[in-house]
C-alpha positions in Angstrom: -233.2 -97.1 -91.8 -231.4 -100.1 -90.3 -229.1 -99.6 -87.3 -225.4 -100.1 -88.2 -224.2 -100.4 -84.6 -225.4 -100.5 -81.0 -225.4 -96.6 -80.9 -228.1 -96.6 -83.6 -230.0 -99.2 -81.6 -229.9 -97.0 -78.5 -231.2 -94.1 -80.5 -233.9 -96.1 -82.2 -235.1 -97.2 -78.7 -235.1 -93.9 -76.8 -235.6 -91.2 -79.3 -239.2 -91.6 -80.6 -241.1 -88.4 -79.6 -238.0 -86.8 -78.0 -235.8 -83.9 -79.0 -232.3 -84.8 -80.2 -229.1 -82.9 -80.7 -225.9 -84.0 -82.3 -222.8 -82.0 -81.2 -219.8 -82.2 -83.5 -221.4 -84.4 -86.1 -220.4 -82.7 -89.3 -216.7 -83.7 -89.1 -215.0 -86.1 -91.5 -217.7 -85.5 -94.1 -220.5 -86.3 -91.7 -219.5 -89.9 -91.4 -220.6 -90.0 -87.8 -223.7 -87.8 -87.8 -226.8 -89.2 -86.2 -229.4 -86.5 -86.9 -230.7 -88.2 -90.0 -231.0 -91.5 -88.2 -232.7 -89.9 -85.1 -235.3 -88.2 -87.3 -236.0 -91.4 -89.2 -236.4 -93.2 -85.9 -239.1 -90.7 -84.8 -237.4 -87.8 -83.0 -239.7 -84.9 -82.5 -237.0 -82.4 -83.3 -233.4 -82.4 -84.2 -230.4 -80.0 -83.9 -227.0 -80.2 -85.5 -224.4 -78.2 -83.5 -220.8 -77.9 -84.5 -217.7 -75.7 -83.8 -217.3 -75.0 -87.5 -218.7 -71.8 -89.0 -221.9 -72.0 -91.2 -219.9 -71.6 -94.4 -217.6 -74.5 -93.7 -217.8 -77.1 -96.5 -218.9 -80.0 -94.2 -222.1 -78.1 -93.4 -223.1 -78.3 -97.0 -222.4 -82.0 -97.0 -224.7 -82.3 -94.1 -227.4 -80.3 -95.8 -227.2 -82.5 -98.9 -227.4 -85.6 -96.7 -230.6 -84.3 -95.1 -232.1 -83.3 -98.5 -231.4 -86.8 -99.9 -233.2 -88.3 -96.9 -236.2 -86.0 -97.5 -235.7 -84.2 -94.2 -236.4 -80.6 -93.4 -236.6 -78.4 -90.3 -233.2 -79.5 -88.9 -231.9 -76.6 -86.7 -228.3 -75.7 -87.5 -226.1 -74.2 -84.8 -222.6 -73.3 -86.1 -219.8 -72.2 -83.8 -221.0 -74.2 -80.9 -217.9 -75.1 -78.9 -218.3 -78.0 -76.3 -215.5 -76.4 -74.3 -217.4 -73.2 -73.8 -220.6 -73.3 -71.7 -221.7 -69.9 -73.1 -221.8 -71.2 -76.6 -223.7 -74.3 -75.5 -226.6 -72.1 -74.2 -228.0 -71.8 -77.8 -228.8 -75.5 -77.7 -231.2 -75.1 -74.8 -232.3 -78.5 -73.4 -232.7 -81.7 -75.5 -233.9 -85.1 -74.3 -231.1 -86.9 -76.1 -227.6 -85.5 -76.5 -225.2 -87.3 -78.9 -221.6 -86.3 -79.0 -219.0 -88.8 -80.2 -215.5 -88.6 -81.6 -214.8 -85.4 -79.7 -213.8 -85.9 -76.0 -210.3 -87.3 -76.7 -209.5 -84.2 -78.8 -210.1 -81.9 -75.9 -207.7 -80.5 -73.3 -210.4 -80.5 -70.6 -212.7 -83.5 -71.2 -214.2 -83.4 -67.7 -215.5 -79.9 -68.3 -216.8 -80.9 -71.7 -218.8 -83.8 -70.3 -220.2 -81.5 -67.7 -221.3 -79.1 -70.5 -222.9 -82.0 -72.3 -224.8 -82.8 -69.2 -226.0 -79.2 -68.9 -227.9 -79.4 -72.2 -229.4 -82.9 -71.6 -232.9 -83.4 -70.2 -232.3 -87.1 -69.9 -229.8 -89.0 -72.0 -226.2 -88.5 -73.2 -224.5 -90.7 -75.8 -220.7 -90.2 -76.0 -217.4 -92.1 -76.3 -213.7 -91.9 -76.0 -210.6 -93.6 -77.3 -209.4 -96.1 -74.7 -206.0 -97.7 -74.0 -205.9 -101.5 -74.0 -203.9 -101.5 -70.7 -200.7 -103.0 -72.1 -199.1 -102.7 -75.5 -196.1 -104.9 -76.1 -194.1 -105.6 -79.3 -190.5 -106.1 -80.3 -189.8 -102.4 -79.7 -190.9 -102.5 -76.0 -193.8 -102.2 -73.6 -196.2 -99.4 -72.7 -198.6 -99.9 -69.8 -201.4 -97.7 -68.4 -202.8 -98.8 -64.9 -206.5 -99.4 -64.8 -207.3 -96.2 -62.9 -205.1 -94.0 -65.2 -205.1 -91.8 -68.2 -202.3 -91.6 -70.9 -201.3 -88.0 -71.6 -200.0 -88.3 -75.1 -197.9 -85.1 -75.1 -195.8 -86.6 -72.3 -194.8 -89.8 -74.1 -191.1 -90.6 -74.3 -189.5 -91.2 -77.7 -189.3 -94.9 -76.9 -193.0 -95.1 -75.9 -193.9 -93.4 -79.2 -191.9 -96.0 -81.2 -193.9 -98.8 -79.5 -197.3 -97.1 -79.9 -196.6 -96.0 -83.5 -196.0 -99.6 -84.5 -199.0 -100.9 -82.5 -201.5 -98.4 -84.1 -199.9 -98.8 -87.6 -200.3 -102.5 -87.5 -203.8 -102.4 -86.0 -205.4 -99.4 -87.8 -203.0 -98.2 -90.5 -202.1 -94.9 -88.8 -199.5 -93.9 -86.2 -199.8 -92.1 -82.9 -197.6 -89.4 -84.3 -200.3 -88.6 -86.8 -203.0 -88.3 -84.1 -200.9 -86.8 -81.3 -197.5 -85.5 -82.6 -194.6 -85.0 -80.4 -194.9 -81.3 -79.2 -191.1 -81.0 -79.4 -191.1 -82.0 -83.1 -191.1 -79.4 -85.8 -193.3 -79.1 -88.9 -196.4 -80.5 -87.2 -199.5 -80.8 -89.3 -201.7 -81.1 -86.2 -200.9 -78.3 -83.8 -201.4 -78.3 -80.1 -201.4 -74.5 -79.9 -202.6 -72.3 -82.7 -203.2 -68.5 -82.7 -202.4 -68.3 -79.0 -205.0 -71.0 -78.0 -204.9 -74.7 -77.2 -206.4 -76.6 -80.1 -209.0 -79.4 -80.2 -207.3 -81.5 -82.9 -204.7 -83.9 -81.4 -205.5 -86.9 -79.2 -204.9 -85.2 -75.9 -205.7 -88.1 -73.6 -206.3 -91.8 -74.0 -208.3 -93.2 -71.0 -208.4 -96.5 -69.4 -211.9 -98.0 -69.4 -212.1 -97.6 -65.6 -211.0 -94.0 -65.6 -213.5 -93.0 -68.3 -216.4 -94.7 -66.4 -215.3 -93.0 -63.2 -215.2 -89.6 -65.0 -218.8 -90.1 -66.2 -220.0 -91.0 -62.7 -218.2 -87.9 -61.3 -220.1 -85.8 -63.9 -223.4 -87.3 -62.6 -224.0 -89.5 -65.6 -225.2 -93.1 -65.0 -224.1 -95.6 -67.6 -227.1 -97.6 -68.9 -225.4 -99.5 -71.6 -222.0 -99.5 -73.4 -220.1 -101.2 -76.2 -216.5 -101.4 -77.1 -214.9 -101.4 -80.6 -211.6 -103.1 -81.3 -210.5 -102.5 -77.7 -209.9 -98.9 -78.8 -213.2 -97.0 -78.4 -215.7 -97.2 -75.5 -219.2 -95.9 -76.5 -221.7 -95.3 -73.7 -225.4 -94.5 -73.2 -225.9 -92.5 -70.1 -228.8 -91.1 -68.1 -228.5 -87.8 -66.2 -228.7 -88.2 -62.4 -228.6 -85.6 -59.6 
């Protein structure tokens, strides 16, 4: 199996003979899961952990993907919530922890990173959506200082217009789709559901500097990183004390 991006290259380098867990990897039809790649690269054991219940349809997609790759023995841990340390206990300790596409959907990303660290024996691979610093178009300007974090729920209507156009032109979707205005009605992506804060909208968009600082605060040392489209910062970290 050939690496498709630097994350796969990291896994290919560090995972042989080591245990591996992918947290949150069954989402979006398993497009981002790394269990199959880690096992093909020589992982000694692999776990898939996800917030979804065992009968959720994406688990079956993952099982079929494993079967097609001739893989067996993958441990499945449904209803593991990265926001809840108690639910993470079932993972135990793994040498390599992979969790991408998750942090920017959480209301408390610092706590989630600390929870990732708690189940890692050595490495953590994670990422977040980042803000390019300054977005300017014919509708206006939105700036986020290098040390700051953009709280999407606090955006003004004017800021939303600017960013909706930016993301629509760059990626084909609007910010309103990923982080709807909390004051707007008929939302498809709710911030609060059944009396609880949800993990679906883009809660925060970090500056690069703020995200790196948060990782250091959580006692993770960045070994390598790569950036995609000035929109996503992916990092390979090592646990330090």
